[in-house]
VOPAGU-2260 file (C-alpha; in pm, 1 decimal, decimal comma):
REM VOPAGU-2260
SITE   aa  ch    i         X         Y         Z
SITE  UNK   A    0   12848,6    7366,5   12757,8
SITE  UNK   A    1   12535,5    7403,5   12970,5
SITE  UNK   A    2   12335,2    7718,6   13019,7
SITE  UNK   A    3   12350,3    7866,6   13367,6
SITE  UNK   A    4   12052,8    7771,8   13585,8
SITE  UNK   A    5   11770,5    8023,6   13584,0
SITE  UNK   A    6   11708,9    8231,2   13890,6
SITE  UNK   A    7   11351,7    8180,1   14019,4
SITE  UNK   A    8   11360,1    8526,2   14182,7
SITE  UNK   A    9   11388,8    8698,4   13844,0
SITE  UNK   A   10   11084,3    8734,2   13620,0
SITE  UNK   A   11   11102,7    8555,5   13285,0
SITE  UNK   A   12   11214,8    8754,3   12984,4
SITE  UNK   A   13   10929,7    8968,1   12852,2
SITE  UNK   A   14   10802,6    8882,6   12505,8
SITE  UNK   A   15   10999,1    9058,5   12239,8
SITE  UNK   A   16   10842,8    9381,8   12123,6
SITE  UNK   A   17   10913,4    9560,9   11797,7
SITE  UNK   A   18   11221,6    9781,3   11807,7
SITE  UNK   A   19   11154,2   10144,1   11889,0
SITE  UNK   A   20   11261,7   10238,5   11536,6
SITE  UNK   A   21   10972,9   10033,7   11394,1
SITE  UNK   A   22   10702,9   10150,9   11634,8
SITE  UNK   A   23   10558,4   10411,6   11396,6
SITE  UNK   A   24   10658,5   10256,1   11064,7
SITE  UNK   A   25   10337,1   10189,6   10867,1
SITE  UNK   A   26   10521,7    9937,6   10648,7
SITE  UNK   A   27   10635,3    9726,5   10944,6
SITE  UNK   A   28   10486,1    9379,8   10926,4
SITE  UNK   A   29   10348,2    9420,9   10574,0
SITE  UNK   A   30   10461,6    9194,1   10297,3
SITE  UNK   A   31   10548,4    9327,6    9955,2
SITE  UNK   A   32   10263,2    9116,9    9818,2
SITE  UNK   A   33   10014,1    9290,1   10050,4
SITE  UNK   A   34   10143,0    9631,1    9941,9
SITE  UNK   A   35   10120,0    9553,7    9568,7
SITE  UNK   A   36    9776,0    9395,1    9611,8
SITE  UNK   A   37    9647,1    9704,2    9795,9
SITE  UNK   A   38    9787,9    9935,7    9528,3
SITE  UNK   A   39    9629,0    9732,3    9248,6
SITE  UNK   A   40    9296,6    9730,5    9433,2
SITE  UNK   A   41    9313,7   10108,4    9476,7
SITE  UNK   A   42    9462,8   10227,0    9144,8
SITE  UNK   A   43    9423,1    9927,4    8912,4
SITE  UNK   A   44    9708,8    9804,4    8692,7
SITE  UNK   A   45    9670,5   10093,6    8447,1
SITE  UNK   A   46    9680,6   10355,1    8723,6
SITE  UNK   A   47    9975,7   10184,8    8887,7
SITE  UNK   A   48   10159,1   10174,5    8553,4
SITE  UNK   A   49   10095,7   10548,6    8504,7
SITE  UNK   A   50   10231,3   10635,2    8848,0
SITE  UNK   A   51   10529,4   10396,9    8833,0
SITE  UNK   A   52   10608,5   10329,5    8466,5
SITE  UNK   A   53   10778,8    9989,8    8479,5
SITE  UNK   A   54   10702,4    9705,4    8244,1
SITE  UNK   A   55   10582,1    9468,0    8518,1
SITE  UNK   A   56   10287,0    9706,3    8573,2
SITE  UNK   A   57   10217,7    9798,7    8211,5
SITE  UNK   A   58   10279,4    9489,3    7998,1
SITE  UNK   A   59   10082,4    9176,2    8093,4
SITE  UNK   A   60   10088,2    9261,1    8466,0
SITE  UNK   A   61   10048,8    9007,9    8744,4
SITE  UNK   A   62   10121,8    9001,7    9113,8
SITE  UNK   A   63   10381,2    8725,7    9069,6
SITE  UNK   A   64   10578,9    8903,2    8796,2
SITE  UNK   A   65   10565,4    9230,9    8987,1
SITE  UNK   A   66   10694,3    9069,0    9307,3
SITE  UNK   A   67   10978,1    8900,1    9119,3
SITE  UNK   A   68   11085,3    9231,7    8965,7
SITE  UNK   A   69   11044,4    9439,8    9281,7
SITE  UNK   A   70   11244,0    9198,1    9496,0
SITE  UNK   A   71   11538,8    9231,2    9256,9
SITE  UNK   A   72   11510,7    9606,7    9198,6
SITE  UNK   A   73   11553,7    9823,5    9509,9
SITE  UNK   A   74   11475,4   10155,6    9339,8
SITE  UNK   A   75   11143,0   10024,8    9207,1
SITE  UNK   A   76   11052,3    9877,3    9545,9
SITE  UNK   A   77   11118,8   10215,8    9707,7
SITE  UNK   A   78   10883,0   10380,7    9458,0
SITE  UNK   A   79   10612,5   10121,6    9530,0
SITE  UNK   A   80   10651,8   10166,2    9906,6
SITE  UNK   A   81   10641,4   10544,4    9864,4
SITE  UNK   A   82   10323,4   10524,7    9657,3
SITE  UNK   A   83   10168,1   10298,0    9920,2
SITE  UNK   A   84   10248,6   10550,2   10194,0
SITE  UNK   A   85   10104,2   10829,1    9977,2
SITE  UNK   A   86    9788,6   10622,2    9927,5
SITE  UNK   A   87    9753,5   10578,0   10306,0
SITE  UNK   A   88    9806,4   10951,5   10373,1
SITE  UNK   A   89    9560,5   11045,1   10100,6
SITE  UNK   A   90    9297,4   10806,8   10235,9
SITE  UNK   A   91    9347,1   10943,7   10589,3
SITE  UNK   A   92    9321,9   11299,8   10461,8
SITE  UNK   A   93    8994,5   11230,9   10279,6
SITE  UNK   A   94    8851,0   11054,7   10583,9
SITE  UNK   A   95    8587,6   10782,2   10601,5
């Protein structure tokens, strides 16, 4: 089956833009690895383990082991995303 011929009088489809529901989402476009890396840079592994007491942050922590755990554990990922958002709000509140 062939596609109908395009109409030269109509403009081409505009490039896809993010859905309106994602327009103000600070997590949109961020990978879990970027989030965990930013949290570790800000709090360190010990501080991250105090705030979210899971073994992947407290016992021989690494980015790889944390990502593996967080991808399989929705409740822990939600806590990490929430802490990341808190970190952003706190940094904005304190200013440059």
